[in-house]
C-alpha positions in Angstrom: 117.8 31.5 15.7 118.0 32.2 19.4 115.1 31.4 21.7 115.2 34.9 23.0 114.7 36.3 19.5 111.8 34.0 18.8 110.1 35.0 22.1 110.5 38.8 21.4 109.2 38.3 17.8 106.2 36.3 19.0 105.5 38.8 21.8 105.5 41.8 19.5 103.4 39.9 16.9 100.9 39.4 19.7 101.0 43.0 20.7 100.3 44.1 17.2 97.5 41.6 17.1 96.1 43.0 20.3 96.2 46.5 18.8 94.0 45.1 16.1 91.2 44.7 18.7 90.6 48.4 18.4 88.0 48.7 15.6 89.1 50.2 12.4 87.9 53.7 11.4 86.6 53.8 7.9 86.7 57.1 6.0 85.0 58.2 2.7 88.4 59.3 1.4 90.1 55.9 1.0 89.3 52.2 1.1 92.1 51.6 3.6 90.9 51.9 7.3 92.7 53.8 10.0 94.0 51.4 12.6 96.2 51.4 15.7 98.5 48.7 14.4 101.1 50.9 12.9 101.9 51.9 16.4 103.1 48.3 17.0 105.2 48.5 13.8 107.0 51.6 15.2 107.4 50.0 18.6 108.8 46.8 17.2 111.5 48.6 15.3 112.3 51.1 18.0 112.5 48.5 20.8 113.6 45.3 19.2 115.9 46.6 16.6 116.2 45.8 12.9 116.4 42.0 12.9 114.0 41.2 15.7 111.6 44.0 14.8 111.5 42.9 11.1 111.1 39.3 12.2 108.2 40.1 14.5 106.3 41.8 11.7 107.2 39.1 9.2 105.7 36.6 11.6 102.6 38.8 12.0 102.1 39.1 8.2 102.6 35.3 7.7 99.9 34.6 10.3 97.6 37.1 8.6 98.4 35.4 5.2 97.3 32.0 6.7 94.0 33.5 7.7 94.5 34.3 11.3 92.2 37.3 12.0 94.8 39.6 13.6 94.1 42.7 11.6 91.8 45.4 12.9 88.2 44.4 12.4 89.0 40.7 12.6 90.4 40.5 9.1 93.0 38.0 7.8 93.8 35.9 4.8 95.3 36.4 1.3 92.3 38.5 0.3 93.3 41.3 2.6 96.9 41.3 1.3 95.6 41.5 -2.3 93.1 44.2 -1.3 93.6 48.0 -0.9 95.4 47.6 2.5 97.9 45.0 1.2 100.7 47.4 0.4 100.6 49.0 3.8 100.6 45.6 5.6 103.3 44.0 3.4 105.5 47.1 4.1 105.4 46.6 7.9 108.3 44.1 8.3 110.5 46.4 6.2 109.3 49.4 8.1 110.2 47.8 11.4 113.6 46.8 10.0 114.3 50.3 8.8 113.3 51.9 12.1 115.3 49.4 14.0 118.3 49.8 11.8 118.3 53.5 12.3 117.9 53.1 16.1 120.8 50.7 16.3 123.0 52.8 14.0 122.5 55.9 16.2 122.2 54.1 19.5 124.8 56.2 21.3 123.3 59.4 20.1 119.6 58.6 20.6 117.3 61.3 21.9 113.6 61.9 21.6 114.1 63.9 18.3 115.9 61.0 16.7 113.3 58.5 17.8 110.6 60.7 16.2 112.6 61.1 13.0 113.3 57.3 12.7 109.7 56.4 13.4 108.6 59.0 10.7 111.0 57.5 8.2 110.2 53.9 8.8 106.6 54.0 10.1 105.2 56.8 7.9 107.3 57.6 4.9 108.2 54.0 3.9 104.8 52.6 4.7 103.0 55.3 2.8 105.3 54.9 -0.2 104.6 51.2 -0.4 100.9 51.4 0.6 100.0 54.3 -1.7 101.9 52.7 -4.7 100.1 49.3 -4.1 96.7 51.0 -3.6 97.2 53.0 -6.8 98.0 49.8 -8.7 95.2 47.7 -7.2 92.5 50.3 -7.7 93.9 51.6 -10.9 93.9 55.1 -9.5 96.5 57.7 -10.3 99.3 57.7 -7.7 98.8 61.3 -6.8 95.1 60.8 -6.1 95.9 57.8 -3.9 98.6 59.9 -2.0 96.1 62.7 -1.4 93.7 60.2 0.1 96.4 58.9 2.4 96.7 62.4 4.0 93.8 61.4 6.2 96.2 59.1 8.1 98.8 61.7 8.9 97.3 63.3 12.1 96.8 59.9 13.8 100.1 58.6 12.6 102.0 61.6 14.0 100.3 60.9 17.4 101.5 57.2 17.1 105.0 58.4 16.2 105.2 60.5 19.4 103.7 57.7 21.6 106.0 55.1 20.1 109.0 57.4 20.5 108.3 58.2 24.1 107.6 54.5 25.0 110.7 53.2 23.1 112.9 55.9 24.7 111.8 54.9 28.2 111.9 51.1 27.6 115.3 51.3 26.0 116.5 53.4 28.9 115.2 51.0 31.6 115.5 47.6 29.8 117.3 47.8 26.5 116.7 44.8 24.3 118.8 45.9 21.4 122.2 44.2 21.6 125.2 45.9 20.0 128.2 43.8 20.7 129.6 44.3 24.2 128.0 47.7 24.6 125.0 46.3 26.5 126.1 47.3 29.9 126.9 50.9 28.8 123.7 51.4 26.9 121.6 52.4 29.8 123.7 55.4 30.5 124.1 56.4 26.9 120.4 56.6 26.0 119.2 60.2 26.4 
């Protein structure tokens, strides 16, 4: 593994940990709190790409597993992963990978609409599918009931999608980190 990859993975794991400093918002609809950390998941995939984005979230989840209190509200440890939020958190490395893969795949055609679509696919649809399914299993609640409870996250997550998409578009335009063969020098002019 290249040093540069390790540095980017560690940097984004730290950014996601810093987003955890914002206190969680607890609602009466679901035992899963609303946090800002999914913004970091979307940014990692959109800026670092599939491999580095997924790796940064894998590092983050491993640190949480070992008890480092990086999650919103100062949470960490195996208990969190086996609790109601576990499915969402364990989906994050895959969500960043999916988002990054789509960004890499459509690199030469990227525009704000595609960034938004890719962040919705990876950062909302995939994370919700995993999180709701796991929550349903852990709490022995019907899947549809768990899904209805997850709708409380949608307004905030849509705001995060737009913020992540705008930031990623600008960062990838000015300082692209995603490497696609020898296209690095032409990437700046190709990003819309």
